[in-house]
C-alpha positions as CSV (number, residue, x, y, z in Angstrom):
1,M,-56.2,-54.8,-34.0
2,A,-59.0,-55.9,-31.7
3,V,-61.3,-53.2,-30.5
4,L,-59.9,-52.0,-27.2
5,P,-62.3,-51.7,-24.3
6,D,-63.8,-48.5,-23.1
7,P,-61.0,-46.8,-21.0
8,D,-63.6,-45.8,-18.4
9,D,-65.0,-49.4,-18.1
10,F,-63.4,-50.6,-14.9
11,S,-65.7,-53.6,-14.6
12,R,-62.8,-56.0,-14.7
13,Y,-61.7,-54.6,-11.3
14,E,-65.1,-55.2,-9.7
15,A,-63.6,-57.9,-7.4
16,F,-60.9,-55.5,-6.1
17,K,-60.5,-52.6,-3.8
18,I,-58.2,-50.1,-5.5
19,H,-56.1,-47.6,-3.5
20,T,-54.1,-45.0,-5.3
21,T,-51.4,-42.8,-3.9
22,T,-48.5,-40.6,-5.0
23,Y,-45.1,-42.3,-4.7
24,K,-43.0,-39.4,-6.0
25,T,-43.3,-35.9,-7.3
26,V,-41.3,-34.4,-10.2
27,G,-41.4,-30.7,-10.0
28,S,-45.1,-30.2,-9.1
29,H,-46.2,-33.3,-11.0
30,P,-47.4,-36.2,-8.8
31,I,-46.7,-39.7,-10.1
32,T,-49.0,-42.3,-8.7
33,L,-49.3,-46.0,-8.2
34,S,-52.4,-48.2,-7.5
35,V,-52.7,-51.1,-5.1
36,L,-55.3,-53.6,-6.1
37,A,-56.5,-55.9,-3.3
38,P,-59.1,-58.6,-3.8
39,E,-62.4,-57.7,-2.0
40,N,-62.4,-61.1,-0.2
41,L,-58.7,-61.2,0.5
42,K,-57.8,-63.7,3.2
43,C,-54.6,-62.0,4.3
44,P,-52.3,-64.6,5.9
45,A,-50.4,-63.7,9.1
46,T,-47.2,-63.3,7.0
47,G,-49.0,-60.8,4.7
48,A,-50.3,-61.0,1.1
49,P,-47.9,-62.1,-1.6
50,T,-47.1,-59.1,-3.9
51,I,-47.2,-58.8,-7.6
52,L,-45.4,-55.7,-9.0
53,R,-46.9,-55.0,-12.4
54,F,-45.8,-52.5,-15.1
55,H,-48.1,-51.3,-17.8
56,G,-47.3,-51.3,-21.5
57,G,-47.7,-48.6,-24.2
58,G,-44.4,-48.3,-25.8
59,F,-43.1,-45.9,-23.1
60,V,-45.4,-43.3,-24.7
61,T,-49.0,-44.1,-23.8
62,G,-51.0,-46.2,-21.3
63,S,-51.5,-46.0,-17.5
64,A,-51.4,-48.1,-14.4
65,L,-55.1,-48.9,-14.6
66,Y,-55.9,-48.7,-18.3
67,P,-58.2,-51.7,-18.6
68,G,-57.2,-52.6,-22.2
69,F,-53.7,-53.5,-21.1
70,F,-54.5,-55.1,-17.7
71,P,-54.7,-58.9,-18.2
72,R,-57.8,-60.6,-16.9
73,H,-55.8,-63.7,-16.1
74,L,-53.5,-61.6,-13.8
75,L,-56.5,-60.4,-11.8
76,E,-57.7,-64.0,-11.5
77,Y,-54.3,-65.1,-10.5
78,A,-54.1,-62.5,-7.7
79,I,-57.5,-63.7,-6.4
80,N,-56.5,-67.3,-6.6
81,H,-53.4,-66.7,-4.5
82,S,-54.7,-64.1,-2.1
83,A,-52.2,-61.6,-3.5
84,I,-52.1,-57.9,-4.0
85,I,-51.0,-56.1,-7.2
86,I,-48.9,-52.9,-7.2
87,S,-49.2,-51.1,-10.5
88,P,-47.2,-47.8,-10.8
89,N,-47.4,-45.1,-13.4
90,Y,-44.1,-43.6,-14.7
91,R,-43.0,-40.7,-16.8
92,L,-43.8,-41.1,-20.5
93,L,-41.9,-40.2,-23.6
94,P,-41.3,-37.8,-25.3
95,E,-41.2,-35.5,-22.2
96,C,-38.5,-37.5,-20.6
97,R,-35.7,-39.9,-21.3
98,Q,-35.6,-43.6,-20.7
99,S,-33.3,-43.0,-17.8
100,D,-36.1,-41.0,-16.1
101,I,-38.5,-43.9,-16.6
102,L,-36.0,-46.3,-15.1
103,A,-35.5,-43.9,-12.2
104,D,-39.3,-43.8,-11.6
105,I,-39.5,-47.6,-11.5
106,E,-36.6,-47.8,-9.0
107,D,-38.4,-45.1,-6.9
108,A,-41.6,-47.2,-7.0
109,W,-39.6,-50.2,-5.8
110,Q,-38.1,-48.3,-3.0
111,W,-41.5,-46.8,-2.0
112,M,-43.0,-50.3,-2.0
113,L,-40.3,-51.5,0.4
114,S,-40.3,-48.5,2.7
115,S,-43.8,-47.1,2.7
116,L,-46.3,-49.7,1.4
117,P,-46.9,-51.5,4.7
118,A,-47.8,-48.3,6.6
119,Y,-49.9,-47.0,3.7
120,L,-52.0,-50.1,3.5
121,A,-52.4,-50.2,7.2
122,S,-53.8,-46.6,7.1
123,V,-56.2,-47.2,4.2
124,T,-57.4,-50.7,5.1
125,N,-57.6,-50.3,8.9
126,D,-54.7,-52.8,9.3
127,S,-56.6,-55.5,7.4
128,V,-54.1,-55.8,4.5
129,K,-50.4,-56.4,5.1
130,P,-48.0,-57.0,2.2
131,D,-45.5,-59.9,2.2
132,L,-42.5,-58.2,0.7
133,T,-40.4,-61.4,0.9
134,R,-42.7,-62.9,-1.8
135,I,-42.5,-60.5,-4.8
136,M,-43.0,-61.4,-8.4
137,T,-42.8,-58.9,-11.3
138,T,-44.8,-58.9,-14.4
139,G,-45.7,-56.5,-17.3
140,D,-46.7,-56.4,-20.9
141,S,-44.7,-55.0,-23.8
142,A,-42.8,-51.9,-22.5
143,G,-44.0,-53.1,-19.1
144,G,-42.4,-56.5,-19.8
145,Y,-39.1,-54.7,-20.3
146,L,-39.6,-52.9,-17.0
147,S,-40.4,-56.2,-15.3
148,L,-37.2,-57.7,-16.6
149,M,-35.1,-54.7,-15.7
150,T,-36.5,-54.8,-12.1
151,G,-35.6,-58.5,-11.9
152,L,-32.1,-57.6,-13.0
153,N,-31.9,-54.7,-10.6
154,H,-33.1,-56.6,-7.6
155,P,-32.2,-60.3,-8.0
156,D,-32.3,-60.8,-4.2
157,G,-35.6,-59.1,-3.7
158,V,-37.7,-60.6,-6.5
159,R,-38.6,-64.3,-6.4
160,A,-39.9,-64.7,-9.9
161,V,-39.8,-62.6,-13.1
162,T,-42.5,-62.8,-15.7
163,A,-43.2,-60.8,-18.9
164,A,-45.6,-60.7,-21.8
165,Y,-44.1,-59.9,-25.3
166,P,-41.4,-57.6,-23.7
167,C,-39.2,-55.2,-25.6
168,T,-35.8,-56.7,-25.3
169,D,-33.7,-56.4,-28.4
170,L,-34.0,-52.6,-28.6
171,K,-30.9,-52.1,-30.7
172,S,-32.3,-54.3,-33.5
173,R,-33.0,-53.0,-36.9
174,Y,-36.7,-53.1,-36.1
175,F,-36.4,-50.4,-33.4
176,T,-33.5,-48.4,-34.9
177,E,-34.2,-48.1,-38.6
178,H,-37.0,-46.4,-40.7
179,Y,-38.8,-48.7,-43.0
180,E,-42.4,-49.8,-43.6
181,K,-43.7,-51.6,-40.6
182,Q,-47.3,-52.9,-40.2
183,L,-48.2,-52.5,-36.6
184,F,-51.7,-53.9,-36.1
185,V,-53.8,-52.1,-38.8
186,F,-52.0,-48.8,-38.5
187,P,-50.8,-47.2,-41.8
188,Q,-47.4,-45.6,-42.1
189,M,-47.7,-42.6,-39.8
190,N,-46.4,-39.1,-40.5
191,L,-44.1,-38.6,-37.5
192,A,-43.6,-34.8,-38.0
193,E,-47.3,-34.1,-38.0
194,L,-47.9,-36.3,-34.9
195,E,-45.1,-34.6,-33.0
196,A,-46.4,-31.1,-33.9
197,A,-49.9,-32.1,-32.7
198,H,-48.5,-33.5,-29.5
199,A,-46.4,-30.4,-28.9
200,A,-49.4,-28.2,-29.4
201,K,-51.4,-30.2,-26.8
202,M,-48.6,-30.0,-24.3
203,A,-48.4,-26.2,-24.8
204,E,-52.1,-25.8,-24.4
205,S,-52.1,-27.8,-21.2
206,N,-49.1,-25.9,-19.9
207,T,-47.4,-29.1,-18.7
208,T,-44.0,-30.5,-19.2
209,V,-44.4,-34.0,-17.6
210,R,-46.8,-36.8,-18.4
211,S,-47.1,-40.0,-16.4
212,E,-50.5,-41.2,-17.6
213,D,-52.3,-41.5,-20.9
214,P,-55.4,-43.4,-19.8
215,T,-57.2,-43.0,-23.2
216,L,-54.3,-43.9,-25.4
217,S,-54.5,-40.5,-27.0
218,E,-50.8,-40.9,-28.1
219,I,-50.9,-44.4,-29.5
220,S,-50.3,-43.1,-33.0
221,L,-47.2,-41.3,-31.9
222,M,-45.9,-44.4,-30.3
223,V,-46.5,-46.4,-33.5
224,A,-44.8,-43.6,-35.5
225,Y,-41.7,-43.7,-33.3
226,I,-41.4,-47.5,-34.0
227,Q,-42.1,-47.2,-37.7
228,H,-39.5,-44.4,-38.1
229,G,-36.9,-46.2,-35.9
230,V,-36.2,-43.3,-33.6
231,I,-37.4,-44.2,-30.2
232,V,-34.0,-45.7,-29.1
233,H,-31.8,-43.2,-30.8
234,R,-33.7,-40.2,-29.3
235,F,-34.6,-41.4,-25.8
236,F,-32.2,-44.1,-24.7
237,D,-28.6,-43.7,-23.9
238,F,-27.4,-45.9,-26.7
239,D,-23.9,-46.5,-25.3
240,D,-25.2,-47.3,-21.8
241,P,-25.6,-51.1,-21.5
242,S,-27.6,-50.7,-18.2
243,Q,-30.6,-49.7,-20.3
244,F,-30.6,-52.9,-22.5
245,P,-31.5,-56.2,-20.8
246,I,-29.7,-58.5,-23.3
247,E,-26.5,-56.5,-22.9
248,R,-26.9,-56.8,-19.1
249,V,-27.2,-60.6,-19.3
250,E,-24.2,-60.8,-21.7
251,R,-22.0,-58.8,-19.3
252,G,-22.8,-61.2,-16.5
253,E,-25.7,-59.7,-14.6
254,R,-28.1,-62.2,-13.1
255,F,-31.9,-62.5,-12.6
256,A,-33.5,-63.7,-9.4
257,R,-32.6,-67.4,-9.0
258,G,-36.3,-68.2,-9.0
259,G,-36.4,-67.9,-12.8
260,V,-37.8,-66.0,-15.8
261,W,-41.0,-66.8,-17.6
262,I,-42.0,-65.0,-20.8
263,W,-44.9,-65.5,-23.2
264,H,-45.0,-64.1,-26.7
265,G,-47.1,-64.4,-29.8
266,K,-45.4,-65.7,-32.9
267,K,-47.4,-63.2,-35.1
268,D,-46.6,-60.2,-32.9
269,S,-46.6,-57.1,-35.2
270,V,-45.5,-54.6,-32.5
271,V,-42.7,-56.3,-30.7
272,P,-41.1,-59.1,-32.9
273,I,-40.7,-62.4,-31.1
274,E,-37.1,-62.6,-32.3
275,G,-36.1,-60.2,-29.5
276,T,-37.4,-62.5,-26.8
277,Q,-35.7,-65.5,-28.5
278,K,-32.4,-63.6,-28.5
279,L,-32.8,-62.9,-24.8
280,F,-33.3,-66.6,-24.1
281,Q,-30.2,-67.5,-26.2
282,A,-28.2,-65.0,-24.1
283,L,-29.5,-66.5,-20.9
284,G,-28.7,-70.0,-22.1
285,K,-25.2,-69.0,-22.9
286,N,-24.4,-66.7,-19.9
287,D,-26.6,-68.2,-17.1
288,P,-27.3,-71.8,-18.1
289,E,-28.4,-72.8,-14.6
290,L,-31.2,-70.3,-14.5
291,R,-34.8,-71.7,-14.7
292,V,-36.2,-70.1,-17.9
293,R,-39.3,-70.8,-19.9
294,L,-40.6,-69.2,-23.1
295,V,-44.2,-69.9,-24.1
296,V,-45.0,-69.2,-27.7
297,D,-48.5,-68.7,-28.9
298,E,-48.4,-69.8,-32.6
299,E,-51.2,-67.5,-33.7
300,G,-50.6,-64.8,-31.1
301,E,-50.6,-61.1,-31.9
302,H,-49.4,-58.4,-29.5
303,G,-51.7,-58.5,-26.5
304,F,-53.1,-61.9,-27.4
305,D,-53.6,-62.8,-23.7
306,T,-55.1,-59.6,-22.2
307,E,-58.8,-60.5,-22.4
308,L,-58.3,-64.2,-21.5
309,E,-58.7,-65.9,-18.1
310,I,-56.1,-68.4,-17.0
311,E,-57.7,-71.5,-18.5
312,E,-58.3,-69.8,-21.8
313,S,-54.9,-68.2,-22.1
314,G,-52.9,-71.4,-22.3
315,L,-50.8,-70.1,-19.4
316,K,-52.1,-72.2,-16.5
317,E,-49.1,-74.6,-16.4
318,T,-46.7,-71.7,-16.7
319,L,-48.4,-69.7,-13.9
320,D,-48.6,-72.7,-11.7
321,E,-44.8,-73.1,-12.1
322,V,-44.4,-69.4,-11.2
323,A,-46.5,-69.8,-8.1
324,K,-44.4,-72.6,-6.8
325,V,-41.3,-70.4,-6.8
326,W,-43.0,-67.1,-5.9
327,L,-44.9,-68.6,-2.9
328,A,-42.4,-71.1,-1.7
């Protein structure tokens, strides 16, 4: 695994103004989202196109602004198209269930539609207005799953859906069975020990809800959940097809007519590319008229694109296609 950047190094955001606010409260715990607006944003009269971006971390770790998961090419893309990025936090496992995460993402969507314009007007002195008729979704890994789910939830509200190495085939043997799995350079992890350590930290902090892990303190627990094949059995509602994107496509649900673009590394050791390929097979069978594109990086590991700018990433043609739909 490549050395991840300092979690406190926000230098990649230096060309942006960041505004952070609470979009919902669970008990007494605020859940926040951040709005990233380019410093030199030329906001058109119709408003700035909007990118709704979800962070990765296996539903266990990460945060809305954790720099190691925030692609440089996405920031460049926003600048190039005078767009704003909305990046929400959401509740994290194991203190919740997957249904809670999906509820948070839906609440972030509803907040964006109902409250974002007034919020931006108040914090930018009316200089930034969002164009909520031009929304694209994106996300990496677990965030890629959330991008796809949002596209399925709101096919009339999202113009284009993109995702990087998303978790899609969550009922596969990889996610549901315990056997030796080499994720990056992590050895086989002792799940019981990691869970005990996590429980002790939660007890010490006297908290029952987590919606941010900005230093990836629980990345080993996330790896262990995958290695031991328990994350879906414990936290998803296995018999509820609404939590599984491939099943949703197979039962006739549709994405935004703009299309779906996914990129995935062939050598991904965290989320096997076969899941993405299975999703595309399902789309080809059940929604053959949908515009879809899968970009495969032959040497790509999980996160292969994060530190790359658009020209370096091999995604320029793909992102140009997305822009034609998103900004039409």
